[in-house]
C-alpha positions in Angstrom: -24.3 0.3 31.2 -24.3 -3.1 29.5 -24.3 -1.9 25.9 -21.3 0.3 26.6 -19.4 -2.7 28.0 -20.5 -4.8 25.0 -19.4 -2.1 22.6 -16.0 -1.8 24.4 -15.6 -5.7 24.2 -16.4 -5.7 20.5 -13.9 -2.9 19.9 -11.1 -4.7 21.9 -11.8 -8.1 20.0 -11.7 -6.3 16.6 -8.6 -4.5 17.4 -6.8 -7.6 18.7 -7.9 -9.5 15.5 -6.6 -6.8 13.1 -3.4 -6.6 15.1 -2.9 -10.4 14.9 -3.6 -10.3 11.1 -1.2 -7.4 10.6 1.4 -9.3 12.6 1.0 -12.3 10.2 1.8 -10.1 7.4 -1.6 -9.5 6.0 -2.0 -6.1 4.2 -5.1 -4.3 5.7 -7.0 -1.5 4.1 -8.4 -0.7 0.7 -6.9 -2.5 -2.3 -4.9 -0.6 -4.8 -6.6 0.4 -8.1 -3.3 1.4 -9.8 -2.5 -1.0 -12.7 0.5 -3.3 -11.9 2.4 -1.9 -14.8 2.4 1.6 -13.4 3.2 0.4 -10.0 6.1 -1.6 -11.4 7.2 1.4 -13.6 7.2 3.9 -10.7 9.1 1.5 -8.5 11.8 1.0 -11.2 12.1 4.7 -11.9 12.6 5.4 -8.1 15.0 2.6 -7.5 17.0 3.9 -10.5 17.9 6.8 -8.4 15.5 9.4 -9.7 14.1 12.1 -7.4 10.4 12.1 -6.8 9.9 15.1 -9.2 11.7 13.2 -12.0 9.7 10.1 -11.3 6.4 12.1 -11.5 7.6 13.7 -14.8 8.5 10.4 -16.3 5.3 8.9 -15.2 3.3 11.8 -16.8 5.5 11.5 -20.0 4.7 7.8 -20.2 1.0 8.6 -20.0 0.6 6.9 -16.6 -2.6 8.6 -15.1 -4.9 7.9 -12.3 -7.5 5.3 -13.3 -10.2 7.3 -11.4 -9.7 10.6 -12.9 -7.3 10.5 -15.7 -5.1 13.1 -14.1 -1.1 12.7 -13.6 0.0 11.2 -10.3 2.4 14.0 -9.4 5.1 13.6 -6.7 2.9 12.8 -3.7 0.9 10.2 -5.8 4.2 8.5 -6.9 5.4 8.5 -3.3 2.2 6.8 -2.2 2.3 4.2 -4.8 5.8 3.4 -4.0 5.0 3.3 -0.3 2.2 0.7 -1.1 4.7 -1.3 -3.1 7.1 -1.4 -0.1 4.3 -2.5 2.1 3.4 -5.2 -0.2 7.1 -6.4 -0.3 7.1 -6.5 3.5 3.8 -8.5 3.6 5.1 -11.0 1.1 8.4 -11.4 3.0 6.3 -11.9 6.2 4.2 -14.5 4.5 7.2 -16.4 3.2 8.8 -16.4 6.6 5.7 -17.6 8.2 5.4 -20.4 5.7 9.0 -21.5 6.2 8.5 -21.6 10.1 
């Protein structure tokens, strides 16, 4: 039917546009709510060679808690924050490469 074809065309255009934006280095998805100070601190701790458990312990000792609930991040929370930082770095590098070209 016509509406099914139209729905499929819209889906294809949307997916193509998102893939193009991602290839350009644009970060897609929900923005982070974690304060930059905490993000920087977690990255610094991990890059100093600490295990995820030690990073989580240090984050809790520093009083770095989730803004939404006030609870500690824990290992998996610290890992997700660090993964987000890595994605931000990659997006920034892609932007710089694109601007230099």
